[in-house]
C-alpha positions as CSV (number, residue, x, y, z in Angstrom):
1,M,2.9,-18.9,26.3
2,I,3.0,-16.1,23.6
3,S,2.8,-12.4,24.6
4,K,-0.7,-10.9,25.3
5,K,-0.2,-8.6,22.5
6,M,0.4,-11.5,20.0
7,E,-2.5,-13.4,21.4
8,H,-4.7,-10.6,20.1
9,M,-2.8,-10.4,16.7
10,V,-3.0,-14.1,16.2
11,A,-6.9,-14.1,17.0
12,N,-7.4,-11.2,14.4
13,S,-4.9,-12.5,11.8
14,S,-5.3,-11.1,8.4
15,A,-8.5,-12.1,6.6
16,I,-6.7,-11.4,3.3
17,R,-4.0,-13.9,3.9
18,A,-6.5,-16.5,5.3
19,M,-8.7,-16.2,2.2
20,F,-5.5,-16.5,-0.1
21,E,-4.6,-19.7,1.7
22,E,-8.1,-20.9,1.3
23,G,-7.9,-20.2,-2.5
24,T,-4.7,-22.5,-2.6
25,R,-6.6,-25.2,-0.9
26,M,-9.7,-24.9,-3.1
27,A,-7.6,-24.9,-6.2
28,K,-6.1,-28.3,-5.3
29,E,-9.7,-29.7,-4.6
30,F,-11.6,-28.2,-7.5
31,G,-8.8,-27.3,-10.0
32,K,-7.4,-23.8,-10.3
33,E,-9.5,-23.1,-13.3
34,N,-12.6,-23.5,-11.2
35,V,-11.6,-21.1,-8.5
36,Y,-11.8,-17.4,-8.9
37,D,-9.4,-15.9,-6.4
38,F,-9.6,-12.0,-5.9
39,S,-8.2,-12.2,-2.4
40,L,-4.6,-11.0,-2.5
41,G,-2.9,-8.1,-4.2
42,N,-0.2,-10.4,-5.8
43,P,0.8,-9.1,-9.2
44,N,0.2,-11.5,-12.0
45,V,2.0,-9.4,-14.6
46,P,5.6,-10.4,-14.9
47,A,8.5,-8.2,-14.1
48,P,9.9,-6.2,-16.9
49,K,12.5,-8.2,-18.9
50,A,15.1,-5.6,-17.9
51,V,14.9,-6.9,-14.3
52,K,16.0,-10.5,-15.2
53,A,18.7,-9.0,-17.5
54,A,19.9,-6.9,-14.6
55,I,20.0,-9.7,-12.1
56,A,21.9,-11.9,-14.6
57,E,24.5,-9.1,-15.3
58,L,25.0,-8.3,-11.7
59,L,25.6,-11.9,-10.7
60,E,28.1,-12.2,-13.5
61,V,30.1,-9.0,-13.0
62,E,29.7,-8.0,-9.4
63,D,32.1,-9.2,-6.7
64,P,29.8,-11.6,-4.8
65,L,31.3,-10.6,-1.4
66,V,30.3,-7.0,-2.0
67,L,27.0,-7.8,-3.8
68,H,25.7,-10.1,-1.1
69,G,27.4,-8.5,1.9
70,Y,26.2,-5.8,4.2
71,T,25.9,-2.2,3.0
72,N,28.3,0.4,4.6
73,S,25.2,2.3,5.7
74,N,22.0,1.0,7.1
75,A,20.4,3.3,4.6
76,G,21.8,1.3,1.7
77,Y,24.1,1.7,-1.2
78,G,25.0,5.4,-1.6
79,E,24.9,5.2,-5.5
80,V,21.4,3.5,-5.4
81,R,20.1,6.2,-3.1
82,D,21.5,8.9,-5.3
83,C,19.9,7.3,-8.5
84,V,16.5,7.1,-6.6
85,A,16.8,10.8,-5.5
86,K,17.7,12.0,-9.1
87,S,14.8,10.0,-10.6
88,L,12.3,11.6,-8.1
89,N,13.7,15.1,-8.8
90,E,13.4,14.6,-12.5
91,R,9.8,13.4,-12.2
92,F,8.3,15.5,-9.5
93,G,10.6,18.8,-9.5
94,T,12.0,17.9,-6.0
95,A,15.5,18.5,-4.7
96,F,16.4,15.4,-2.9
97,S,19.8,14.0,-2.5
98,A,21.2,10.4,-1.3
99,K,20.9,11.5,2.2
100,N,17.0,11.9,2.0
101,I,16.7,8.3,0.8
102,L,16.6,5.2,3.0
103,M,16.3,1.9,1.2
104,T,13.9,-0.4,3.0
105,V,12.5,-3.9,3.1
106,G,9.5,-3.0,1.0
107,A,6.8,-0.3,1.9
108,A,5.8,-2.3,4.9
109,G,9.4,-2.3,6.4
110,G,9.5,1.4,5.5
111,L,6.4,2.2,7.6
112,N,7.6,0.2,10.5
113,V,11.0,1.9,10.3
114,I,9.4,5.6,10.3
115,L,6.9,4.7,13.0
116,K,9.6,3.2,15.2
117,A,11.6,6.4,14.7
118,L,8.5,8.6,15.5
119,L,6.3,7.2,18.0
120,N,6.3,7.4,21.8
121,P,3.7,5.1,23.7
122,G,0.3,6.8,23.5
123,D,1.1,8.8,20.4
124,E,-1.9,9.0,17.9
125,V,-1.6,8.1,14.4
126,I,-4.6,9.1,12.1
127,T,-5.7,7.3,9.0
128,F,-8.8,7.3,6.7
129,A,-11.1,4.3,6.4
130,P,-11.0,2.3,4.3
131,Y,-7.5,1.5,4.9
132,F,-5.0,-1.3,4.8
133,G,-5.6,-3.3,7.8
134,E,-2.0,-3.8,8.7
135,Y,-1.8,-0.1,9.7
136,R,-3.4,-1.3,13.0
137,S,-0.6,-3.7,13.8
138,Y,2.2,-1.4,12.6
139,V,1.0,1.4,15.0
140,D,0.4,-1.0,17.8
141,N,4.1,-2.4,17.4
142,Y,5.3,0.9,18.9
143,D,2.4,1.2,21.4
144,G,0.8,4.0,19.3
145,I,-3.0,4.4,19.0
146,L,-4.5,4.3,15.5
147,V,-7.4,6.9,15.1
148,E,-9.7,6.0,12.4
149,I,-11.6,8.6,10.2
150,S,-14.9,7.0,9.2
151,P,-15.3,6.2,5.4
152,N,-17.0,8.5,2.9
153,T,-18.9,6.0,0.8
154,V,-20.0,8.5,-1.7
155,D,-16.6,8.9,-3.5
156,F,-14.2,7.7,-0.8
157,Q,-12.2,11.0,-0.6
158,P,-11.2,11.6,3.0
159,K,-13.7,13.2,5.4
160,L,-11.6,16.3,6.2
161,D,-14.2,17.8,8.6
162,E,-13.9,14.8,10.9
163,F,-10.2,14.7,10.3
164,E,-9.8,18.2,11.6
165,E,-12.1,17.4,14.7
166,K,-10.1,14.2,15.6
167,I,-6.5,15.9,15.5
168,T,-5.3,16.3,19.2
169,E,-2.2,17.2,20.9
170,K,-1.3,13.6,20.9
171,T,-1.3,13.3,17.1
172,K,2.0,12.4,16.0
173,A,1.4,11.2,12.4
174,V,-1.1,10.8,9.7
175,I,-1.0,8.0,7.1
176,V,-2.4,8.5,3.6
177,N,-2.5,5.8,0.9
178,T,-3.3,7.0,-2.6
179,P,-3.9,5.2,-5.0
180,N,-5.8,3.6,-2.3
181,N,-6.0,0.1,-1.1
182,P,-8.9,-1.1,-1.1
183,T,-10.8,1.4,-3.2
184,G,-8.5,2.3,-6.0
185,V,-9.4,6.0,-5.4
186,V,-6.7,8.7,-6.0
187,Y,-6.9,11.6,-3.5
188,S,-7.4,14.7,-5.6
189,E,-5.0,17.7,-5.5
190,A,-7.8,19.7,-3.8
191,T,-8.1,17.1,-1.1
192,I,-4.4,17.2,-0.5
193,Q,-4.2,20.9,-0.3
194,K,-7.0,21.1,2.2
195,L,-5.5,18.3,4.3
196,A,-2.2,20.1,4.3
197,E,-3.8,23.4,5.5
198,I,-5.5,21.6,8.3
199,L,-2.1,20.0,9.5
200,V,-0.4,23.4,9.3
201,K,-3.2,25.0,11.3
202,K,-3.2,22.3,14.0
203,Q,0.5,22.3,14.4
204,K,0.3,26.0,15.2
205,E,-2.6,25.4,17.6
206,Y,-1.0,22.6,19.5
207,Q,2.8,23.8,19.0
208,T,3.6,20.2,18.0
209,E,5.0,18.5,14.8
210,I,2.6,16.3,12.9
211,Y,4.1,14.1,10.3
212,L,2.2,13.2,7.2
213,I,3.3,9.6,5.9
214,S,2.4,8.9,2.4
215,D,2.3,5.1,1.7
216,E,2.7,4.8,-2.0
217,P,3.1,1.3,-3.2
218,Y,0.6,1.9,-6.1
219,R,1.8,5.2,-7.2
220,E,2.7,3.9,-10.8
221,L,-0.7,2.1,-11.2
222,A,-3.0,5.1,-12.2
223,Y,-5.4,4.9,-15.3
224,D,-7.1,7.4,-17.7
225,G,-4.4,9.9,-17.4
226,V,-5.1,10.5,-13.6
227,E,-2.3,12.4,-11.8
228,V,-1.2,11.3,-8.4
229,P,-0.1,14.3,-6.5
230,Y,3.4,14.0,-4.9
231,L,2.7,15.2,-1.3
232,T,6.1,16.6,-0.2
233,K,5.2,19.6,-2.4
234,Y,2.0,20.4,-0.3
235,Y,3.3,20.0,3.3
236,A,6.8,20.3,4.7
237,N,6.6,17.4,7.3
238,T,5.9,14.8,4.7
239,I,7.6,11.5,4.6
240,V,7.1,9.2,1.6
241,G,7.2,5.3,1.6
242,Y,7.5,3.6,-1.6
243,S,7.7,0.0,-2.8
244,Y,8.7,-1.7,-6.0
245,S,6.4,-4.6,-5.3
246,K,3.7,-3.3,-7.8
247,S,5.7,-1.1,-10.2
248,L,8.2,-3.7,-11.0
249,S,6.1,-6.8,-10.0
250,L,8.6,-7.7,-7.2
251,P,6.5,-8.2,-4.0
252,G,8.4,-11.1,-2.8
253,E,11.8,-9.3,-3.2
254,R,10.9,-6.8,-0.4
255,I,12.5,-3.6,-1.9
256,G,11.4,-0.1,-1.4
257,Y,12.5,3.1,0.1
258,L,11.6,6.0,2.5
259,V,12.0,9.7,1.5
260,I,12.7,12.1,4.4
261,P,13.1,15.6,2.9
262,D,15.3,18.3,4.4
263,E,12.1,20.3,4.9
264,V,10.9,17.9,7.5
265,K,11.4,19.4,11.0
266,D,14.7,18.1,12.5
267,S,15.3,16.1,9.4
268,E,18.9,15.1,10.2
269,T,17.8,13.7,13.6
270,L,14.9,11.9,12.1
271,I,17.2,10.5,9.2
272,S,19.6,9.1,11.9
273,A,16.7,7.6,13.9
274,A,15.3,5.9,10.8
275,N,18.8,4.4,10.1
276,V,19.1,3.1,13.6
277,A,15.5,1.7,13.4
278,N,16.3,0.0,10.1
279,R,19.0,-1.8,12.0
280,I,17.4,-2.6,15.3
281,L,14.2,-3.8,13.9
282,G,16.2,-6.6,12.3
283,F,16.2,-5.4,8.8
284,V,19.8,-4.2,9.0
285,N,19.8,-3.1,5.3
286,A,17.5,-3.6,2.4
287,P,18.3,-6.7,0.1
288,T,21.5,-5.8,-1.6
289,L,21.0,-7.5,-4.9
290,Q,17.6,-5.9,-5.3
291,Q,19.0,-2.3,-4.5
292,K,21.4,-2.9,-7.4
293,V,18.5,-4.0,-9.6
294,V,16.7,-0.9,-8.7
295,E,19.6,1.2,-9.8
296,K,19.7,-0.6,-13.3
297,C,15.8,-0.6,-13.7
298,I,15.0,2.9,-12.2
299,G,13.2,3.9,-15.3
300,E,11.3,0.6,-15.9
301,K,7.6,0.0,-15.3
302,T,5.2,-3.0,-15.3
303,D,2.9,-2.8,-18.3
304,I,-0.4,-1.8,-16.6
305,S,-2.5,-2.3,-19.7
306,F,-3.0,-5.8,-18.4
307,Y,-4.5,-4.4,-15.1
308,D,-6.5,-1.8,-17.1
309,R,-8.2,-4.4,-19.2
310,N,-9.0,-6.3,-16.1
311,R,-10.4,-3.3,-14.4
312,E,-12.6,-2.3,-17.4
313,T,-13.9,-5.9,-17.7
314,L,-14.6,-6.6,-14.0
315,Y,-16.1,-3.1,-13.4
316,N,-18.4,-3.0,-16.4
317,G,-19.3,-6.7,-15.9
318,L,-20.3,-6.2,-12.2
319,R,-22.3,-2.9,-12.8
320,E,-24.3,-4.5,-15.6
321,L,-25.2,-7.3,-13.2
322,G,-26.5,-4.8,-10.7
323,Y,-23.7,-4.5,-8.2
324,E,-22.8,-1.1,-6.8
325,C,-19.1,0.1,-7.0
326,I,-17.1,3.2,-8.0
327,K,-14.6,3.0,-10.8
328,P,-11.1,2.7,-9.5
329,Q,-8.6,5.4,-10.6
330,G,-5.5,3.4,-9.6
331,A,-4.1,0.3,-7.9
332,F,-5.7,-3.0,-8.9
333,Y,-8.7,-3.3,-6.5
334,L,-12.5,-2.9,-6.9
335,F,-14.5,-2.0,-3.8
336,V,-17.9,-3.3,-4.1
337,K,-21.2,-2.7,-1.9
338,S,-22.4,-5.9,-0.5
339,P,-26.0,-6.8,-1.5
340,V,-26.6,-7.6,2.1
341,A,-25.8,-5.4,5.1
342,N,-23.4,-8.0,6.7
343,E,-20.9,-8.3,4.1
344,K,-19.3,-11.3,5.6
345,E,-22.5,-13.2,4.6
346,F,-21.8,-12.2,1.1
347,V,-18.2,-13.3,1.3
348,A,-19.4,-16.8,2.5
349,K,-22.0,-16.9,-0.2
350,A,-19.3,-16.1,-2.8
351,K,-17.2,-18.8,-1.6
352,E,-19.9,-21.3,-2.4
353,Y,-19.6,-20.2,-5.9
354,H,-15.7,-20.6,-5.6
355,I,-15.3,-16.9,-5.7
356,L,-12.8,-15.5,-3.0
357,I,-13.2,-11.9,-1.9
358,V,-12.3,-10.1,1.3
359,P,-14.7,-8.4,3.7
360,G,-14.7,-4.6,3.9
361,S,-14.6,-4.8,7.7
362,S,-10.9,-5.9,7.3
363,F,-10.5,-2.3,6.0
364,A,-12.6,-0.5,8.7
365,C,-15.5,-0.3,6.1
366,P,-18.2,-2.9,6.6
367,G,-20.9,-3.4,4.0
368,Y,-18.4,-3.6,1.1
369,V,-16.0,-6.3,-0.3
370,R,-12.8,-5.9,-1.9
371,L,-11.8,-7.7,-5.2
372,A,-8.1,-7.7,-6.3
373,Y,-8.1,-7.8,-10.0
374,C,-4.4,-8.5,-10.4
375,T,-5.3,-11.9,-11.6
376,S,-5.6,-13.5,-15.1
377,Y,-7.9,-12.1,-17.6
378,E,-9.5,-15.5,-17.9
379,T,-10.3,-15.6,-14.2
380,I,-12.2,-12.4,-14.5
381,V,-14.2,-13.5,-17.7
382,N,-14.9,-16.9,-16.3
383,S,-16.0,-15.6,-12.9
384,L,-18.8,-13.2,-14.4
385,P,-21.3,-16.0,-14.9
386,K,-20.9,-16.9,-11.2
387,F,-21.4,-13.4,-10.2
388,A,-24.5,-13.4,-12.4
389,E,-25.9,-16.3,-10.6
390,M,-25.4,-14.5,-7.2
391,A,-26.8,-11.5,-8.5
392,K,-30.0,-13.4,-9.5
393,E,-29.9,-15.1,-6.0
394,Y,-29.9,-11.5,-4.4
395,G,-32.5,-10.1,-6.6
396,L,-30.1,-7.4,-8.2
């Protein structure tokens, strides 16, 4: 028999992944062009050409025993980490060095590494709804307790009054995700400054360390000139998790990094713990070929104009049909208010029209649905008549 913890996780397996698998099945049955799949945040924009060129060059010139071997440090190649640190310093005015960077198996791997390094059983981790549902499992992996801050459905900025009330002496970490999955909202600088002030105040009150973990896989996907604050500037005990899944369209390659600044309390000990966690969680080190690709492509970015066109078309199209949603500032998700209280009924109805969307309850925000618009432009355009039929059915 499987473990009791896994019984629960299997029973509550990801609705996002289940919907994506359903989309694959439906595409075979009805034809891909007749299925409008907005379920999974799987980039449809190809990686920059420089990525393919870098892979070809590395395979040609590098010693394969080195390129495909273990790295000397579980943190990754020193020269790659140095390259990442210098890039961050140039962009954000920080002062990181290679020792502050740990290459990880994507952002998810990085989150598990830092939570493994930080949490004792019963420690609390706070996050703001709506949030990426896997946070629940990541915290539970290390017997932590996830504490949810209820959603602010006006503008989806965090409810900082509730946040302050729910910090306790057991609070060990806070996870923020901006640009946000599932809303596309970017937390404003004013929000970050106030959040940091609360954390400083609560650390003094409880005489504990509270770590702010910034989960940033969508940092490079921001629109209309919106600036995404770099959180280490605002609060000393900040750790950053990053992924190249979206910025370079490499989700399946599982490459990212953690930043653990010197300003973090007992940073050297925490860096050492994260290195050990990277190994004992079974990652050992981040994929070596992809580390080298990152070094060669450090300045490259996916062309987000494709996502921006999708964003404008889907947002404007749904609003004109009577659906309620806020315009996303970043990422590639649209968070739409369900026309009925139980959004799972709306998800089921959409499926009848071959539209695949994800219920907001998967993100601790019932009454809404998430649409991932990192799909083809044709899918979005062709889906709008179906959304129109549903709008008519619901009297929008």
